[in-house]
N, C-alpha and C positions, 0 to 999 in steps of 0.2 A: 504494500500500500504506500502511495507517495506520502511525503512529509506534508501534513495538513497545512503547514504554513504556506505552502505553494499551491493549494487548491485554487482553481479558478471558480470563484463564487458565481460567476455568470454562467450557470449551468444551462445548456441548451434546453429549450422548452420541450416537454413531452406531450404537450397538448396536440391532439390529432394523431399521436403515435401510440397511444394507449386507448382503451375503450372509454366511452363517455362515462361509464360507471366508475372505472378506476380513476379517471381524471377528477370527477366530482369528489371522490373519496380523498384523493391527494390534496385538493384545494381545501376541503374542510379540515383535514388533519393539520395542514400547514397553518391554517388560521388558529387551531387549538394551541399549537406551539407558541405562536406569537402572543396570544392572549395570556397563556400561562407564564411566559417570560414577563409580560407587563405586570402580572400580579406578584411576581417575585418568587414563584414556586420553584423555579430552577433557572440559574444564571450561569451555568457551566455547560460543558459539552456532554455531561452525563445524563442519565435517566432517559426513559423512552415512552413514547406513545405509539401504539400500533393499531391498525384497522384492517379488517377483512376486505378483500376486493369483492364487491357484491356479485359480479358476473363470473368470478373465478374463485369460488369459496375455499379452495385449497391454497390460495395465495393471500399474502397480507403485505401492507406497506408499513414502513417504520423509518424513523430518523436514522441517518448514518452516523458513524463514528467521526468526530472531529468538528462538527458544526455546532455553534451556539444556537439556542432556540430562537434568538432574534434574527438569525441568518437563514433559517429554513424556508424553503419554497416548495411549492407543489412538485416541481421537477427534480429537486434534490433528494427527495425521499427514495428509498430503495424498496423494490418489490422482491419478495422472497417466497419460497414454499416451505412446507412443514418438514421437508427432508433436509433443510439447511442450505439450499441453493439460492444464491442471489441471482435474480432474473433481470435486473436492470443493468444495462451497460453504463458503467460509471467508474470514476476513480474512487468513489466512496464505497465503504463496506459497512456491514452491520457489526456491532460489538457483540461478543458472546453473551455478556451479561444481559443485554436486551433481548437477544434472540431466544434464549432457552425457555424462560418461563412464559414469555409472551406467546410464542408459537405453541407451546404446550397447552396453554389455556384456550387459545382460539381453535386448536385442533380438537380438543376434548369437548369444548362447549360450542357446538355448531349454531346455537341460538344467539351467540354473542357476535357483536360487530367490532368491538374495540376493547383494548386494555390500556390503562393509563397508570403510570407509576412515577412518583416524584419523591424527593427528599426535602420538603419544606421544613424550615427550622422548627416550627410549632408541631408539625407532624412527628418529627424525630423526638421532640421533648415528650409528647404524649405516648409515643411508642415505647419509651423507656420507663413509664410509670407502671406500677403494679396494678393499679386500678383500671388502666386503659381509659377509654373515652367515657365520660360520665354524663348523665342527663341533667345538665345544669341550667338549661334554658329551653325555649321553644324549639330552636333548631336542633339541638342535640337530642331532645326527647324524641324527635322524628326518627333518629338513627338508633335509638335504644334497642338492643338485641338484634340489630341488623348489620353489625360490623363484625367481620371475622378477624381472627388473629393467627399469625404464623410466626413461629419462633425463628430467631436469627440463626443462620447456618453458615455464615461467612459470605464472601462475595457471591452474588447470585449469578454464577456462571457455570454451575454444574447442572447438566441435563437431568440428573436424578432428582433434583429438588422440585422440578415442575409438577410431578404427580402429587407431592406432598402439599404444595401450594393449592392445587386444585381441590384436594380433599379437605383442606382447612377452609377454603372459600365456601364450599358447599353451594347452597342456593343463594348465598348473599352476593351483593354486588359491590360491597366495600370491604376493604381489608386494611388493618393496621399490621404492618410487618414489624414485629417487635425489635427495638434497638436498630431500626433501619429506616422506615418511611411508610408511605401509604400507597394504596392501589385501589383502583375502581375498574369495573367492567360495565359495558353498556350494550344495549341492543341497537343503539345508534351512537355515533360520535357525540351528538348533542346530549344524550343521556349520560354517557360516561363522563363528559366534562361537567355537567350539572352536578352529578354525584360527587365528583372530585372537589368541586367548589364548596359543596356542603360539608364534606369531610374535613377539608383543610380549614375552612372557616370555624368549624366547631373546635378543632384542635387549637386554633389561635385564641379563641375565647377562653377555653379552659386553661391554656398556658398563662394567659394574662391574669385570670382569676387566681391561679395558684401562686403567682408572683406577689399577690397582695399579702399573703400569709394569713389571711382571714379565714374563719370557718365559713362554709357555704352550705346552702340548702339544695338538696337534689329534688328533681321533679319525681313524684311518686310513680311507681311502675304502672299503676292503673291509669294514671293521667297520661303517661307516655303512650299507652295502648289506645286511648281515646284519640289522642292527637294523630297517631299513625293511621287510625281508621278514617279520620277526616281527610287526611291527605290521600289515602288509597282510593277513597270514594271520588275524589276530584279527578284522579287520573284514570280510574277504571281499567287498570292493567295495560294502559298505553305507555310507551316509552316516555320518560320525562325529559324536560329541558328544551323542547322545541322553541318556545317563546324566548327563553333566555338565549338560546343559540343564535336566533336571528339578531339579537342585540350584540352578542359577542362577534358575529361576523361583521356587523357595522363598525364595531370598535376596531377590529383588525384592519378593515378597509381604511378607516380614518388614520390609524397609526402608520400603515405602510402597505399600500395595495400591491406591492411587488411580491407578497406572499403567494399570489395567484399565478406567478410565472413558472 
């Protein structure tokens, strides 16, 4: 792989060279990276978002090694298959840490469209607490009992870890990877991003509350369940986040429309 310092960031556009479904997925995923960078969830070349190619369900797109999330465009993403083959002609390559458990989840859970994993500071803080995420407000009460946990096993680059992550995730769509970070999965990119925003925001609130050193009151479990039932009735088993995603796309456009290139 070439020295990333010499990468030509003016990647030739793949629009018209891939299917319309793949191009749309690439554009939306590139927007997700740009907005996540804007929120400060990741400001390095690490961590990954991945999304299934709708008309080629054995293929997925993911950010390559060496690019900051503020640099990612639709054309710089890499398409790969579940056998570990990179399918995009590019100087860029996928990192093993991103490939292994992302591809394992998407391969095992054919109902899912995306996997998103970040190491935001507040997420790391809560991932290291024994109590995990607590129902301390309206937002976190919506997540009560719906966040999975996975014990830290070292750098996430071993293929054997994938099945254990899948087992721990179960039917949940959010996970706190202990002493590590956070992960969400979605039936759409919009849903995965909306869930990630909720999870990170709840971690931020709890971390700030813990920093006060004051005692705090938890939302009772029965009230959490009532709150969740209210939210579930609103969505009626539809993927969440569509309205929010339209706003996030507008934000990405305003910040830098070149993410669509």
